[in-house]
C-alpha positions as CSV (number, residue, x, y, z in Angstrom):
1,M,0.0,0.0,0.0
2,K,2.9,2.3,0.8
3,D,4.3,1.7,-2.8
4,V,0.9,2.8,-4.3
5,F,0.9,6.0,-2.2
6,V,4.5,6.7,-3.3
7,K,3.7,6.1,-6.9
8,V,0.6,8.4,-6.7
9,K,2.6,11.1,-5.0
10,W,5.4,10.8,-7.7
11,R,2.8,11.1,-10.4
12,A,1.2,14.2,-8.9
13,S,4.7,15.8,-8.6
14,E,5.3,15.2,-12.3
15,K,2.1,17.0,-13.1
16,L,3.1,19.9,-10.9
17,E,6.5,20.1,-12.6
18,A,4.8,20.2,-16.0
19,A,2.5,23.0,-14.8
20,L,5.4,25.0,-13.6
21,K,7.3,24.5,-16.9
22,L,4.2,25.6,-18.8
23,E,3.9,28.7,-16.6
24,A,7.6,29.5,-17.4
25,E,7.0,29.2,-21.1
26,I,4.0,31.5,-20.9
27,T,6.1,34.0,-19.1
28,A,8.8,33.8,-21.8
29,Y,6.3,34.3,-24.6
30,S,4.8,37.2,-22.8
31,G,8.2,38.8,-22.7
32,A,8.6,38.2,-26.4
33,I,5.4,40.0,-27.1
34,N,6.7,42.9,-25.1
35,L,9.8,42.9,-27.2
36,L,7.7,42.9,-30.3
37,G,6.1,46.2,-29.0
38,L,9.6,47.6,-28.5
39,Y,10.5,46.5,-32.0
40,K,7.5,48.4,-33.4
41,V,8.6,51.6,-31.5
42,Y,12.1,51.2,-33.0
43,A,10.7,50.7,-36.5
44,L,8.6,53.9,-36.1
45,H,11.8,55.7,-34.9
46,L,13.6,54.5,-38.0
47,N,10.7,55.7,-40.2
48,S,11.0,59.1,-38.7
49,I,14.7,59.2,-39.5
50,V,14.0,58.1,-43.1
51,L,11.3,60.8,-43.5
52,M,13.8,63.4,-42.3
53,S,16.3,62.2,-45.0
54,G,13.7,62.7,-47.7
55,T,13.9,59.2,-49.2
56,D,10.3,58.1,-49.4
57,F,11.1,54.8,-51.1
58,L,13.4,53.6,-48.3
59,R,10.8,54.6,-45.7
60,R,8.1,52.5,-47.5
61,K,10.4,49.6,-47.8
62,L,11.3,49.7,-44.1
63,D,7.6,50.0,-43.2
64,T,6.8,47.0,-45.3
65,L,9.6,44.9,-43.8
66,A,8.7,45.9,-40.2
67,E,5.0,45.1,-40.8
68,Q,5.9,41.7,-42.3
69,R,8.1,40.8,-39.4
70,A,5.6,42.0,-36.9
71,R,2.8,39.9,-38.6
72,R,5.0,36.8,-38.7
73,R,6.0,37.2,-35.1
74,F,2.4,37.9,-34.0
75,E,1.1,34.8,-35.8
76,T,3.9,32.6,-34.3
77,L,3.2,33.9,-30.8
78,T,-0.6,33.5,-31.3
79,T,-0.1,29.9,-32.3
80,T,2.3,29.3,-29.4
81,L,-0.1,30.7,-26.9
82,A,-3.0,28.6,-28.3
83,N,-0.8,25.5,-27.9
84,L,0.1,26.5,-24.4
85,Q,-3.5,27.0,-23.5
86,T,-4.2,23.5,-24.8
87,Q,-1.3,22.1,-22.8
88,T,-2.5,23.9,-19.7
89,H,-5.9,22.4,-20.0
90,T,-4.4,19.0,-20.5
91,V,-2.2,19.3,-17.4
92,A,-5.1,20.6,-15.3
93,T,-7.2,17.7,-16.4
94,N,-4.4,15.2,-15.6
95,V,-3.9,16.8,-12.2
96,E,-7.7,16.5,-11.5
97,Q,-7.6,12.8,-12.5
98,V,-4.6,12.2,-10.2
99,R,-6.4,14.0,-7.3
100,D,-9.5,11.9,-7.8
101,Q,-7.4,8.7,-7.9
102,V,-5.6,9.7,-4.7
103,E,-8.9,10.5,-3.0
104,E,-10.4,7.2,-4.1
105,G,-7.2,5.3,-2.9
106,T,-7.2,7.0,0.5
107,R,-11.0,6.3,0.9
108,V,-10.4,2.6,0.3
109,V,-7.5,2.6,2.8
110,R,-9.6,4.5,5.4
111,E,-12.4,2.0,5.0
112,D,-10.0,-0.9,5.4
113,I,-8.5,0.6,8.5
114,E,-11.9,1.3,10.1
115,K,-13.0,-2.3,9.3
116,S,-9.8,-3.8,10.8
117,S,-10.1,-1.5,13.9
118,K,-13.6,-2.7,14.5
119,E,-12.7,-6.3,14.0
120,T,-9.7,-6.0,16.4
121,S,-11.8,-4.2,19.0
122,Q,-14.4,-7.0,18.9
123,T,-11.8,-9.7,19.1
124,L,-10.2,-8.1,22.1
125,Q,-13.5,-7.8,23.8
126,R,-14.3,-11.4,23.2
127,L,-10.8,-12.4,24.4
128,Q,-11.2,-10.4,27.6
129,W,-14.6,-12.0,28.2
130,N,-13.2,-15.5,27.6
131,W,-10.3,-14.8,29.9
132,A,-12.6,-13.6,32.6
133,T,-14.7,-16.8,32.2
134,V,-11.7,-19.1,32.2
135,S,-10.0,-17.4,35.1
136,E,-13.3,-17.6,37.2
137,F,-13.6,-21.3,36.4
138,L,-9.9,-22.0,37.3
139,K,-10.2,-19.9,40.4
140,A,-13.3,-21.8,41.4
141,A,-11.6,-25.1,40.7
142,G,-8.7,-24.0,42.8
143,T,-6.1,-24.7,40.1
144,L,-4.8,-21.1,39.9
145,S,-3.1,-19.2,42.7
146,E,-4.2,-15.6,43.5
147,V,-0.9,-14.3,42.2
148,T,-1.3,-15.9,38.8
149,L,-4.8,-14.5,38.4
150,Q,-3.7,-11.0,39.2
151,T,-1.0,-11.2,36.5
């Protein structure tokens, strides 16, 4: 029974580690999205420099490149976040299943302990009653000394 409990505990710790890893990945992707915002600010700054230089063609080219990069990065991050949400849901479902299994396992163990405790208590009561009966009989027969009966 101890092995089952250890295995269940190990399984639950694996799910917790997966959830923590998922949280770290989400944090990293959030940071990447923030960097994307900084990249857009930088691109706008470059656009203003190009405008000052008077080369309209170069400005449009930089705008187009920055927009393409931003779109690709946004699509990648959107897909990644959707995958992370799916993984988070899967991990949460697995953790719930493990929790249910642990609760079911402990319920069965508790029931076994209660049953064994009742049976042990009843057996001890019967043993005490039988000893009292036997000791009274032996005392009446005179085969046991008073010292033996007291011990």
